N, C-alpha and C positions, 0 to 999 in steps of 0.2 A: 830659315826654319819658320813654318807657319805657327800661329798661336794656337794653343790648346784651349785657352779660356778667353772667349771673345770679350768678356767684361773686365779683363785684367790687362794692365799695360805690359808690353813685352819685357821691360826691365824687371818688373815684379815676378813675371812668369819665369824668367831666367833664374832668379834667386830661389823661387820655389822648387824648380827642377833640380837645381844644385843641392839644395837641402835634402831633397828626397834621394838623390844619388848618394849623398854622404851618410844617410841614415843607416844604422845597422839593420840587419835582416829582421831581428826581433821587433824593432820599432815599426818596420814596414808591415809585418804581419799583424801587429797590434792595431795599426791604422785600418787595415783591411777588415779585421774583426769588428772594429767600431763602426765602420761603414755598413757591414752586413747587419749589425744590430739596428742601426738607424733605418735601413731599408725594411727590415722586418716590422719595426715599430710603425713606420709610415704605411706599410701595406695593411697591417692590422687596424690602424686608425681608419683607413679608407673602407675596409670591410665593415667595421662597426658603424660607419656612417651609412653605408648601403644596406646593411642588415641589422638595424637597431634591436630587433627582437631575438637575434641569434645568441645561442649559448656560447660560452668560451670554447667548448669542444667543437661546435660547428665552425666558429671563427678559425680555430686552428686547422680544421679540415679544409676550409676554403683557402687558407694561407698555403697549405700543401699544394692545392691546385695551381696557385700562382708560382710557387717556388719550384715545383717538380713537373708541372704540366698535369692536366687532368688524367691522362692515361696512366702515368706512373703513380700519381697520388691515389687513384682508385685501386691499383694493384697493391699498394703498400697499406692503405688505410680503409679500403672498402668504398662502396658508393656513397656519395654525399647524400645524406638523408637516412642512411642505415648505420652510420658510425655511432658509437655510443654518445647519446645526448644531442645528436645532430637533428635538426628539423628538415623539412622538405625544402627543396630549392625554391 
């Protein structure tokens, strides 16, 4: 079996995979939810860095572009720059 994590030894990777296999479904879902929260936090942090003057509403709208794609985000939330509190691109 090839390694999934190039910075991890094969023995440690085997232990990790076995722990994940044995984990109950609720724990696996909890881990996925935590990872999703982390991804959102990192994406928002990057948006704040790239758009320091943006309001929270604009940042949320830009996050929707990342998570949903620009086309679906526009259908769901309107054009960027016209959503409540959003500035121009």
